[in-house]
mmCIF file of the N, C-alpha and C atoms, coordinates in Angstrom:
data_MODEL
# 
_entry.id   MODEL 
# 
loop_
_atom_site.group_PDB 
_atom_site.id 
_atom_site.type_symbol 
_atom_site.label_atom_id 
_atom_site.label_alt_id 
_atom_site.label_comp_id 
_atom_site.label_asym_id 
_atom_site.label_entity_id 
_atom_site.label_seq_id 
_atom_site.pdbx_PDB_ins_code 
_atom_site.Cartn_x 
_atom_site.Cartn_y 
_atom_site.Cartn_z 
_atom_site.occupancy 
_atom_site.B_iso_or_equiv 
_atom_site.pdbx_formal_charge 
_atom_site.auth_seq_id 
_atom_site.auth_comp_id 
_atom_site.auth_asym_id 
_atom_site.auth_atom_id 
_atom_site.pdbx_PDB_model_num 
ATOM 1   N N  . UNK A 1 1  ? -199.188 214.737 -44.208 1.00 0.00 ? 1  UNK A N  1 
ATOM 2   C CA . UNK A 1 1  ? -199.391 213.646 -45.254 1.00 0.00 ? 1  UNK A CA 1 
ATOM 3   C C  . UNK A 1 1  ? -200.693 213.259 -45.459 1.00 0.00 ? 1  UNK A C  1 
ATOM 4   N N  . UNK A 1 2  ? -201.185 213.031 -46.546 1.00 0.00 ? 2  UNK A N  1 
ATOM 5   C CA . UNK A 1 2  ? -202.369 212.902 -47.038 1.00 0.00 ? 2  UNK A CA 1 
ATOM 6   C C  . UNK A 1 2  ? -202.924 211.453 -46.540 1.00 0.00 ? 2  UNK A C  1 
ATOM 7   N N  . UNK A 1 3  ? -204.171 211.328 -46.655 1.00 0.00 ? 3  UNK A N  1 
ATOM 8   C CA . UNK A 1 3  ? -204.779 209.886 -46.331 1.00 0.00 ? 3  UNK A CA 1 
ATOM 9   C C  . UNK A 1 3  ? -205.314 209.252 -47.554 1.00 0.00 ? 3  UNK A C  1 
ATOM 10  N N  . UNK A 1 4  ? -205.137 208.111 -47.651 1.00 0.00 ? 4  UNK A N  1 
ATOM 11  C CA . UNK A 1 4  ? -205.780 207.293 -48.704 1.00 0.00 ? 4  UNK A CA 1 
ATOM 12  C C  . UNK A 1 4  ? -207.154 206.751 -48.127 1.00 0.00 ? 4  UNK A C  1 
ATOM 13  N N  . UNK A 1 5  ? -208.031 206.824 -48.841 1.00 0.00 ? 5  UNK A N  1 
ATOM 14  C CA . UNK A 1 5  ? -209.331 206.106 -48.524 1.00 0.00 ? 5  UNK A CA 1 
ATOM 15  C C  . UNK A 1 5  ? -209.576 204.904 -49.389 1.00 0.00 ? 5  UNK A C  1 
ATOM 16  N N  . UNK A 1 6  ? -209.809 203.795 -48.708 1.00 0.00 ? 6  UNK A N  1 
ATOM 17  C CA . UNK A 1 6  ? -210.042 202.501 -49.432 1.00 0.00 ? 6  UNK A CA 1 
ATOM 18  C C  . UNK A 1 6  ? -211.420 201.932 -49.175 1.00 0.00 ? 6  UNK A C  1 
ATOM 19  N N  . UNK A 1 7  ? -212.219 201.653 -49.996 1.00 0.00 ? 7  UNK A N  1 
ATOM 20  C CA . UNK A 1 7  ? -213.599 201.097 -49.877 1.00 0.00 ? 7  UNK A CA 1 
ATOM 21  C C  . UNK A 1 7  ? -213.428 199.717 -50.450 1.00 0.00 ? 7  UNK A C  1 
ATOM 22  N N  . UNK A 1 8  ? -213.775 198.657 -49.681 1.00 0.00 ? 8  UNK A N  1 
ATOM 23  C CA . UNK A 1 8  ? -213.940 197.322 -49.888 1.00 0.00 ? 8  UNK A CA 1 
ATOM 24  C C  . UNK A 1 8  ? -215.468 196.833 -49.945 1.00 0.00 ? 8  UNK A C  1 
ATOM 25  N N  . UNK A 1 9  ? -215.871 196.348 -50.990 1.00 0.00 ? 9  UNK A N  1 
ATOM 26  C CA . UNK A 1 9  ? -217.360 196.003 -51.136 1.00 0.00 ? 9  UNK A CA 1 
ATOM 27  C C  . UNK A 1 9  ? -217.553 194.579 -51.587 1.00 0.00 ? 9  UNK A C  1 
ATOM 28  N N  . UNK A 1 10 ? -218.374 193.884 -50.844 1.00 0.00 ? 10 UNK A N  1 
ATOM 29  C CA . UNK A 1 10 ? -218.760 192.402 -51.188 1.00 0.00 ? 10 UNK A CA 1 
ATOM 30  C C  . UNK A 1 10 ? -220.202 192.519 -51.086 1.00 0.00 ? 10 UNK A C  1 
ATOM 31  N N  . UNK A 1 11 ? -220.851 192.231 -52.316 1.00 0.00 ? 11 UNK A N  1 
ATOM 32  C CA . UNK A 1 11 ? -222.198 192.311 -52.399 1.00 0.00 ? 11 UNK A CA 1 
ATOM 33  C C  . UNK A 1 11 ? -222.919 193.649 -51.771 1.00 0.00 ? 11 UNK A C  1 
ATOM 34  N N  . UNK A 1 12 ? -223.689 193.477 -50.971 1.00 0.00 ? 12 UNK A N  1 
ATOM 35  C CA . UNK A 1 12 ? -224.451 194.867 -50.469 1.00 0.00 ? 12 UNK A CA 1 
ATOM 36  C C  . UNK A 1 12 ? -223.623 195.370 -49.267 1.00 0.00 ? 12 UNK A C  1 
ATOM 37  N N  . UNK A 1 13 ? -222.577 194.618 -48.815 1.00 0.00 ? 13 UNK A N  1 
ATOM 38  C CA . UNK A 1 13 ? -222.002 194.991 -47.399 1.00 0.00 ? 13 UNK A CA 1 
ATOM 39  C C  . UNK A 1 13 ? -220.660 195.732 -47.951 1.00 0.00 ? 13 UNK A C  1 
ATOM 40  N N  . UNK A 1 14 ? -220.239 196.728 -47.129 1.00 0.00 ? 14 UNK A N  1 
ATOM 41  C CA . UNK A 1 14 ? -219.166 197.318 -47.508 1.00 0.00 ? 14 UNK A CA 1 
ATOM 42  C C  . UNK A 1 14 ? -218.337 197.770 -46.273 1.00 0.00 ? 14 UNK A C  1 
ATOM 43  N N  . UNK A 1 15 ? -217.040 197.934 -46.568 1.00 0.00 ? 15 UNK A N  1 
ATOM 44  C CA . UNK A 1 15 ? -216.123 198.428 -45.431 1.00 0.00 ? 15 UNK A CA 1 
ATOM 45  C C  . UNK A 1 15 ? -215.208 199.487 -46.010 1.00 0.00 ? 15 UNK A C  1 
ATOM 46  N N  . UNK A 1 16 ? -214.856 200.368 -45.273 1.00 0.00 ? 16 UNK A N  1 
ATOM 47  C CA . UNK A 1 16 ? -213.813 201.370 -45.763 1.00 0.00 ? 16 UNK A CA 1 
ATOM 48  C C  . UNK A 1 16 ? -212.836 201.791 -44.624 1.00 0.00 ? 16 UNK A C  1 
ATOM 49  N N  . UNK A 1 17 ? -211.554 201.904 -45.068 1.00 0.00 ? 17 UNK A N  1 
ATOM 50  C CA . UNK A 1 17 ? -210.577 202.357 -44.134 1.00 0.00 ? 17 UNK A CA 1 
ATOM 51  C C  . UNK A 1 17 ? -209.908 203.544 -44.647 1.00 0.00 ? 17 UNK A C  1 
ATOM 52  N N  . UNK A 1 18 ? -208.937 204.149 -43.654 1.00 0.00 ? 18 UNK A N  1 
ATOM 53  C CA . UNK A 1 18 ? -208.239 205.187 -44.108 1.00 0.00 ? 18 UNK A CA 1 
ATOM 54  C C  . UNK A 1 18 ? -206.622 204.797 -43.836 1.00 0.00 ? 18 UNK A C  1 
ATOM 55  N N  . UNK A 1 19 ? -205.788 205.004 -44.695 1.00 0.00 ? 19 UNK A N  1 
ATOM 56  C CA . UNK A 1 19 ? -204.476 204.801 -44.496 1.00 0.00 ? 19 UNK A CA 1 
ATOM 57  C C  . UNK A 1 19 ? -203.676 206.023 -44.880 1.00 0.00 ? 19 UNK A C  1 
ATOM 58  N N  . UNK A 1 20 ? -202.375 206.099 -44.423 1.00 0.00 ? 20 UNK A N  1 
ATOM 59  C CA . UNK A 1 20 ? -201.479 207.120 -44.796 1.00 0.00 ? 20 UNK A CA 1 
ATOM 60  C C  . UNK A 1 20 ? -201.014 207.060 -46.170 1.00 0.00 ? 20 UNK A C  1 
ATOM 61  N N  . UNK A 1 21 ? -200.941 208.171 -46.825 1.00 0.00 ? 21 UNK A N  1 
ATOM 62  C CA . UNK A 1 21 ? -200.426 208.107 -48.217 1.00 0.00 ? 21 UNK A CA 1 
ATOM 63  C C  . UNK A 1 21 ? -198.868 207.578 -48.151 1.00 0.00 ? 21 UNK A C  1 
ATOM 64  N N  . UNK A 1 22 ? -198.576 206.710 -49.041 1.00 0.00 ? 22 UNK A N  1 
ATOM 65  C CA . UNK A 1 22 ? -197.318 206.094 -49.082 1.00 0.00 ? 22 UNK A CA 1 
ATOM 66  C C  . UNK A 1 22 ? -197.225 204.707 -48.599 1.00 0.00 ? 22 UNK A C  1 
ATOM 67  N N  . UNK A 1 23 ? -198.364 204.234 -48.029 1.00 0.00 ? 23 UNK A N  1 
ATOM 68  C CA . UNK A 1 23 ? -198.441 202.968 -47.432 1.00 0.00 ? 23 UNK A CA 1 
ATOM 69  C C  . UNK A 1 23 ? -198.452 201.943 -48.612 1.00 0.00 ? 23 UNK A C  1 
ATOM 70  N N  . UNK A 1 24 ? -197.813 200.818 -48.368 1.00 0.00 ? 24 UNK A N  1 
ATOM 71  C CA . UNK A 1 24 ? -197.567 199.741 -49.437 1.00 0.00 ? 24 UNK A CA 1 
ATOM 72  C C  . UNK A 1 24 ? -199.053 199.033 -49.389 1.00 0.00 ? 24 UNK A C  1 
ATOM 73  N N  . UNK A 1 25 ? -199.225 198.297 -50.645 1.00 0.00 ? 25 UNK A N  1 
ATOM 74  C CA . UNK A 1 25 ? -200.417 197.477 -50.807 1.00 0.00 ? 25 UNK A CA 1 
ATOM 75  C C  . UNK A 1 25 ? -200.356 196.319 -49.668 1.00 0.00 ? 25 UNK A C  1 
ATOM 76  N N  . UNK A 1 26 ? -199.351 195.773 -49.501 1.00 0.00 ? 26 UNK A N  1 
ATOM 77  C CA . UNK A 1 26 ? -199.071 194.790 -48.447 1.00 0.00 ? 26 UNK A CA 1 
ATOM 78  C C  . UNK A 1 26 ? -199.505 195.270 -46.867 1.00 0.00 ? 26 UNK A C  1 
ATOM 79  N N  . UNK A 1 27 ? -199.067 196.348 -46.568 1.00 0.00 ? 27 UNK A N  1 
ATOM 80  C CA . UNK A 1 27 ? -199.494 196.987 -45.369 1.00 0.00 ? 27 UNK A CA 1 
ATOM 81  C C  . UNK A 1 27 ? -201.030 197.275 -45.263 1.00 0.00 ? 27 UNK A C  1 
ATOM 82  N N  . UNK A 1 28 ? -201.532 197.900 -46.333 1.00 0.00 ? 28 UNK A N  1 
ATOM 83  C CA . UNK A 1 28 ? -202.929 198.027 -46.390 1.00 0.00 ? 28 UNK A CA 1 
ATOM 84  C C  . UNK A 1 28 ? -203.715 196.756 -46.317 1.00 0.00 ? 28 UNK A C  1 
ATOM 85  N N  . UNK A 1 29 ? -203.448 195.793 -46.857 1.00 0.00 ? 29 UNK A N  1 
ATOM 86  C CA . UNK A 1 29 ? -204.120 194.403 -46.539 1.00 0.00 ? 29 UNK A CA 1 
ATOM 87  C C  . UNK A 1 29 ? -204.127 193.899 -45.304 1.00 0.00 ? 29 UNK A C  1 
ATOM 88  N N  . UNK A 1 30 ? -202.744 194.205 -44.492 1.00 0.00 ? 30 UNK A N  1 
ATOM 89  C CA . UNK A 1 30 ? -202.668 193.749 -43.221 1.00 0.00 ? 30 UNK A CA 1 
ATOM 90  C C  . UNK A 1 30 ? -203.517 194.639 -42.215 1.00 0.00 ? 30 UNK A C  1 
ATOM 91  N N  . UNK A 1 31 ? -203.823 195.774 -42.634 1.00 0.00 ? 31 UNK A N  1 
ATOM 92  C CA . UNK A 1 31 ? -204.660 196.633 -41.801 1.00 0.00 ? 31 UNK A CA 1 
ATOM 93  C C  . UNK A 1 31 ? -206.119 196.183 -41.927 1.00 0.00 ? 31 UNK A C  1 
ATOM 94  N N  . UNK A 1 32 ? -206.486 195.707 -43.109 1.00 0.00 ? 32 UNK A N  1 
ATOM 95  C CA . UNK A 1 32 ? -207.739 195.152 -43.348 1.00 0.00 ? 32 UNK A CA 1 
ATOM 96  C C  . UNK A 1 32 ? -208.139 193.981 -42.593 1.00 0.00 ? 32 UNK A C  1 
ATOM 97  N N  . UNK A 1 33 ? -207.100 193.219 -42.195 1.00 0.00 ? 33 UNK A N  1 
ATOM 98  C CA . UNK A 1 33 ? -207.316 191.924 -41.351 1.00 0.00 ? 33 UNK A CA 1 
ATOM 99  C C  . UNK A 1 33 ? -206.864 190.765 -42.134 1.00 0.00 ? 33 UNK A C  1 
ATOM 100 N N  . UNK A 1 34 ? -206.858 189.733 -41.280 1.00 0.00 ? 34 UNK A N  1 
ATOM 101 C CA . UNK A 1 34 ? -206.180 188.394 -42.020 1.00 0.00 ? 34 UNK A CA 1 
ATOM 102 C C  . UNK A 1 34 ? -206.912 187.838 -43.232 1.00 0.00 ? 34 UNK A C  1 
ATOM 103 N N  . UNK A 1 35 ? -208.217 188.095 -43.161 1.00 0.00 ? 35 UNK A N  1 
ATOM 104 C CA . UNK A 1 35 ? -209.186 187.499 -44.283 1.00 0.00 ? 35 UNK A CA 1 
ATOM 105 C C  . UNK A 1 35 ? -208.660 188.210 -45.677 1.00 0.00 ? 35 UNK A C  1 
ATOM 106 N N  . UNK A 1 36 ? -208.086 189.331 -45.682 1.00 0.00 ? 36 UNK A N  1 
ATOM 107 C CA . UNK A 1 36 ? -207.603 189.917 -46.899 1.00 0.00 ? 36 UNK A CA 1 
ATOM 108 C C  . UNK A 1 36 ? -206.182 190.028 -47.341 1.00 0.00 ? 36 UNK A C  1 
ATOM 109 N N  . UNK A 1 37 ? -205.302 189.127 -46.424 1.00 0.00 ? 37 UNK A N  1 
ATOM 110 C CA . UNK A 1 37 ? -203.858 189.061 -46.762 1.00 0.00 ? 37 UNK A CA 1 
ATOM 111 C C  . UNK A 1 37 ? -203.625 188.039 -47.937 1.00 0.00 ? 37 UNK A C  1 
ATOM 112 N N  . UNK A 1 38 ? -204.527 187.035 -48.009 1.00 0.00 ? 38 UNK A N  1 
ATOM 113 C CA . UNK A 1 38 ? -204.142 186.142 -49.191 1.00 0.00 ? 38 UNK A CA 1 
ATOM 114 C C  . UNK A 1 38 ? -205.499 185.907 -49.982 1.00 0.00 ? 38 UNK A C  1 
ATOM 115 N N  . UNK A 1 39 ? -205.183 185.403 -51.317 1.00 0.00 ? 39 UNK A N  1 
ATOM 116 C CA . UNK A 1 39 ? -206.241 185.166 -52.096 1.00 0.00 ? 39 UNK A CA 1 
ATOM 117 C C  . UNK A 1 39 ? -206.989 186.405 -52.611 1.00 0.00 ? 39 UNK A C  1 
ATOM 118 N N  . UNK A 1 40 ? -206.359 187.385 -52.940 1.00 0.00 ? 40 UNK A N  1 
ATOM 119 C CA . UNK A 1 40 ? -207.003 188.772 -53.279 1.00 0.00 ? 40 UNK A CA 1 
ATOM 120 C C  . UNK A 1 40 ? -206.162 189.146 -54.430 1.00 0.00 ? 40 UNK A C  1 
ATOM 121 N N  . UNK A 1 41 ? -207.085 190.032 -55.256 1.00 0.00 ? 41 UNK A N  1 
ATOM 122 C CA . UNK A 1 41 ? -206.256 190.796 -56.248 1.00 0.00 ? 41 UNK A CA 1 
ATOM 123 C C  . UNK A 1 41 ? -206.618 192.220 -56.053 1.00 0.00 ? 41 UNK A C  1 
ATOM 124 N N  . UNK A 1 42 ? -205.602 193.138 -56.017 1.00 0.00 ? 42 UNK A N  1 
ATOM 125 C CA . UNK A 1 42 ? -205.641 194.532 -55.819 1.00 0.00 ? 42 UNK A CA 1 
ATOM 126 C C  . UNK A 1 42 ? -205.391 195.129 -57.000 1.00 0.00 ? 42 UNK A C  1 
ATOM 127 N N  . UNK A 1 43 ? -206.343 196.033 -57.375 1.00 0.00 ? 43 UNK A N  1 
ATOM 128 C CA . UNK A 1 43 ? -206.362 196.920 -58.533 1.00 0.00 ? 43 UNK A CA 1 
ATOM 129 C C  . UNK A 1 43 ? -206.126 198.272 -58.127 1.00 0.00 ? 43 UNK A C  1 
ATOM 130 N N  . UNK A 1 44 ? -205.131 198.968 -58.559 1.00 0.00 ? 44 UNK A N  1 
ATOM 131 C CA . UNK A 1 44 ? -204.816 200.394 -58.403 1.00 0.00 ? 44 UNK A CA 1 
ATOM 132 C C  . UNK A 1 44 ? -204.854 201.119 -59.707 1.00 0.00 ? 44 UNK A C  1 
ATOM 133 N N  . UNK A 1 45 ? -205.808 202.062 -59.910 1.00 0.00 ? 45 UNK A N  1 
ATOM 134 C CA . UNK A 1 45 ? -205.971 202.799 -61.054 1.00 0.00 ? 45 UNK A CA 1 
ATOM 135 C C  . UNK A 1 45 ? -205.987 201.942 -62.238 1.00 0.00 ? 45 UNK A C  1 
ATOM 136 N N  . UNK A 1 46 ? -206.766 200.900 -62.078 1.00 0.00 ? 46 UNK A N  1 
ATOM 137 C CA . UNK A 1 46 ? -207.003 199.950 -63.272 1.00 0.00 ? 46 UNK A CA 1 
ATOM 138 C C  . UNK A 1 46 ? -205.920 199.022 -63.654 1.00 0.00 ? 46 UNK A C  1 
ATOM 139 N N  . UNK A 1 47 ? -204.959 198.874 -62.708 1.00 0.00 ? 47 UNK A N  1 
ATOM 140 C CA . UNK A 1 47 ? -203.852 197.927 -63.066 1.00 0.00 ? 47 UNK A CA 1 
ATOM 141 C C  . UNK A 1 47 ? -203.627 197.038 -61.813 1.00 0.00 ? 47 UNK A C  1 
ATOM 142 N N  . UNK A 1 48 ? -203.185 195.779 -62.024 1.00 0.00 ? 48 UNK A N  1 
ATOM 143 C CA . UNK A 1 48 ? -202.859 194.791 -60.941 1.00 0.00 ? 48 UNK A CA 1 
ATOM 144 C C  . UNK A 1 48 ? -201.867 195.354 -60.088 1.00 0.00 ? 48 UNK A C  1 
ATOM 145 N N  . UNK A 1 49 ? -201.819 195.489 -58.839 1.00 0.00 ? 49 UNK A N  1 
ATOM 146 C CA . UNK A 1 49 ? -200.926 196.061 -57.927 1.00 0.00 ? 49 UNK A CA 1 
ATOM 147 C C  . UNK A 1 49 ? -199.918 195.026 -57.527 1.00 0.00 ? 49 UNK A C  1 
ATOM 148 N N  . UNK A 1 50 ? -198.711 195.317 -57.162 1.00 0.00 ? 50 UNK A N  1 
ATOM 149 C CA . UNK A 1 50 ? -197.868 194.416 -56.548 1.00 0.00 ? 50 UNK A CA 1 
ATOM 150 C C  . UNK A 1 50 ? -197.906 194.707 -55.092 1.00 0.00 ? 50 UNK A C  1 
ATOM 151 N N  . UNK A 1 51 ? -197.501 193.700 -54.171 1.00 0.00 ? 51 UNK A N  1 
ATOM 152 C CA . UNK A 1 51 ? -197.375 193.880 -52.597 1.00 0.00 ? 51 UNK A CA 1 
ATOM 153 C C  . UNK A 1 51 ? -196.598 195.179 -52.351 1.00 0.00 ? 51 UNK A C  1 
ATOM 154 N N  . UNK A 1 52 ? -195.485 195.467 -53.010 1.00 0.00 ? 52 UNK A N  1 
ATOM 155 C CA . UNK A 1 52 ? -194.724 196.662 -52.607 1.00 0.00 ? 52 UNK A CA 1 
ATOM 156 C C  . UNK A 1 52 ? -195.055 197.970 -53.253 1.00 0.00 ? 52 UNK A C  1 
ATOM 157 N N  . UNK A 1 53 ? -196.057 197.939 -54.081 1.00 0.00 ? 53 UNK A N  1 
ATOM 158 C CA . UNK A 1 53 ? -196.461 199.182 -54.566 1.00 0.00 ? 53 UNK A CA 1 
ATOM 159 C C  . UNK A 1 53 ? -197.006 200.242 -53.529 1.00 0.00 ? 53 UNK A C  1 
ATOM 160 N N  . UNK A 1 54 ? -196.632 201.416 -53.577 1.00 0.00 ? 54 UNK A N  1 
ATOM 161 C CA . UNK A 1 54 ? -197.111 202.552 -52.668 1.00 0.00 ? 54 UNK A CA 1 
ATOM 162 C C  . UNK A 1 54 ? -198.268 203.194 -53.239 1.00 0.00 ? 54 UNK A C  1 
ATOM 163 N N  . UNK A 1 55 ? -199.154 203.536 -52.277 1.00 0.00 ? 55 UNK A N  1 
ATOM 164 C CA . UNK A 1 55 ? -200.320 204.145 -52.604 1.00 0.00 ? 55 UNK A CA 1 
ATOM 165 C C  . UNK A 1 55 ? -200.454 205.727 -52.341 1.00 0.00 ? 55 UNK A C  1 
ATOM 166 N N  . UNK A 1 56 ? -201.151 206.293 -53.175 1.00 0.00 ? 56 UNK A N  1 
ATOM 167 C CA . UNK A 1 56 ? -201.157 207.854 -53.171 1.00 0.00 ? 56 UNK A CA 1 
ATOM 168 C C  . UNK A 1 56 ? -202.665 208.236 -52.934 1.00 0.00 ? 56 UNK A C  1 
ATOM 169 N N  . UNK A 1 57 ? -202.904 209.419 -52.495 1.00 0.00 ? 57 UNK A N  1 
ATOM 170 C CA . UNK A 1 57 ? -204.129 209.887 -52.091 1.00 0.00 ? 57 UNK A CA 1 
ATOM 171 C C  . UNK A 1 57 ? -205.195 210.024 -53.309 1.00 0.00 ? 57 UNK A C  1 
ATOM 172 N N  . UNK A 1 58 ? -204.467 210.084 -54.610 1.00 0.00 ? 58 UNK A N  1 
ATOM 173 C CA . UNK A 1 58 ? -205.621 210.125 -55.735 1.00 0.00 ? 58 UNK A CA 1 
ATOM 174 C C  . UNK A 1 58 ? -205.897 208.722 -56.350 1.00 0.00 ? 58 UNK A C  1 
ATOM 175 N N  . UNK A 1 59 ? -205.281 207.829 -55.743 1.00 0.00 ? 59 UNK A N  1 
ATOM 176 C CA . UNK A 1 59 ? -205.441 206.385 -56.282 1.00 0.00 ? 59 UNK A CA 1 
ATOM 177 C C  . UNK A 1 59 ? -206.780 205.944 -56.104 1.00 0.00 ? 59 UNK A C  1 
ATOM 178 N N  . UNK A 1 60 ? -207.275 205.150 -57.040 1.00 0.00 ? 60 UNK A N  1 
ATOM 179 C CA . UNK A 1 60 ? -208.570 204.410 -57.004 1.00 0.00 ? 60 UNK A CA 1 
ATOM 180 C C  . UNK A 1 60 ? -208.172 202.967 -56.880 1.00 0.00 ? 60 UNK A C  1 
ATOM 181 N N  . UNK A 1 61 ? -208.495 202.338 -55.610 1.00 0.00 ? 61 UNK A N  1 
ATOM 182 C CA . UNK A 1 61 ? -208.089 200.984 -55.158 1.00 0.00 ? 61 UNK A CA 1 
ATOM 183 C C  . UNK A 1 61 ? -209.406 200.172 -55.146 1.00 0.00 ? 61 UNK A C  1 
ATOM 184 N N  . UNK A 1 62 ? -209.290 198.880 -55.698 1.00 0.00 ? 62 UNK A N  1 
ATOM 185 C CA . UNK A 1 62 ? -210.258 197.962 -55.736 1.00 0.00 ? 62 UNK A CA 1 
ATOM 186 C C  . UNK A 1 62 ? -209.704 196.598 -55.171 1.00 0.00 ? 62 UNK A C  1 
ATOM 187 N N  . UNK A 1 63 ? -210.256 196.048 -54.349 1.00 0.00 ? 63 UNK A N  1 
ATOM 188 C CA . UNK A 1 63 ? -209.820 194.558 -53.878 1.00 0.00 ? 63 UNK A CA 1 
ATOM 189 C C  . UNK A 1 63 ? -210.890 193.695 -54.181 1.00 0.00 ? 63 UNK A C  1 
ATOM 190 N N  . UNK A 1 64 ? -210.395 192.666 -54.833 1.00 0.00 ? 64 UNK A N  1 
ATOM 191 C CA . UNK A 1 64 ? -211.335 191.539 -55.201 1.00 0.00 ? 64 UNK A CA 1 
ATOM 192 C C  . UNK A 1 64 ? -210.792 190.289 -54.460 1.00 0.00 ? 64 UNK A C  1 
ATOM 193 N N  . UNK A 1 65 ? -211.732 189.605 -53.932 1.00 0.00 ? 65 UNK A N  1 
ATOM 194 C CA . UNK A 1 65 ? -211.211 188.186 -53.280 1.00 0.00 ? 65 UNK A CA 1 
ATOM 195 C C  . UNK A 1 65 ? -211.334 187.190 -54.530 1.00 0.00 ? 65 UNK A C  1 
ATOM 196 N N  . UNK A 1 66 ? -210.519 186.353 -54.437 1.00 0.00 ? 66 UNK A N  1 
ATOM 197 C CA . UNK A 1 66 ? -210.434 185.066 -55.520 1.00 0.00 ? 66 UNK A CA 1 
ATOM 198 C C  . UNK A 1 66 ? -211.471 184.293 -55.175 1.00 0.00 ? 66 UNK A C  1 
ATOM 199 N N  . UNK A 1 67 ? -212.285 183.753 -56.070 1.00 0.00 ? 67 UNK A N  1 
ATOM 200 C CA . UNK A 1 67 ? -213.279 182.911 -55.995 1.00 0.00 ? 67 UNK A CA 1 
ATOM 201 C C  . UNK A 1 67 ? -212.945 181.536 -56.555 1.00 0.00 ? 67 UNK A C  1 
ATOM 202 N N  . UNK A 1 68 ? -213.595 180.437 -56.188 1.00 0.00 ? 68 UNK A N  1 
ATOM 203 C CA . UNK A 1 68 ? -213.321 179.203 -56.863 1.00 0.00 ? 68 UNK A CA 1 
ATOM 204 C C  . UNK A 1 68 ? -214.701 178.478 -56.948 1.00 0.00 ? 68 UNK A C  1 
ATOM 205 N N  . UNK A 1 69 ? -214.834 177.695 -57.773 1.00 0.00 ? 69 UNK A N  1 
ATOM 206 C CA . UNK A 1 69 ? -216.077 176.964 -57.991 1.00 0.00 ? 69 UNK A CA 1 
ATOM 207 C C  . UNK A 1 69 ? -216.059 176.347 -59.249 1.00 0.00 ? 69 UNK A C  1 
ATOM 208 N N  . UNK A 1 70 ? -217.249 175.874 -59.748 1.00 0.00 ? 70 UNK A N  1 
ATOM 209 C CA . UNK A 1 70 ? -217.263 175.031 -60.847 1.00 0.00 ? 70 UNK A CA 1 
ATOM 210 C C  . UNK A 1 70 ? -218.608 175.112 -61.338 1.00 0.00 ? 70 UNK A C  1 
# 
């Protein structure tokens, strides 16, 4: 089974993980840690992903934390 590589970047800091192909978006967020489980938008191949969507080795995944302010 192929691996999915995910890079998460906030400002100049970055983090990357690998997960097995076929993992759900929800499982991926759990693997990243509790700070990534809520209040994020996950984009897969340019489209907003649902928690149950499955990831593939060729997917481009971007995770954005939701920001609040005024």
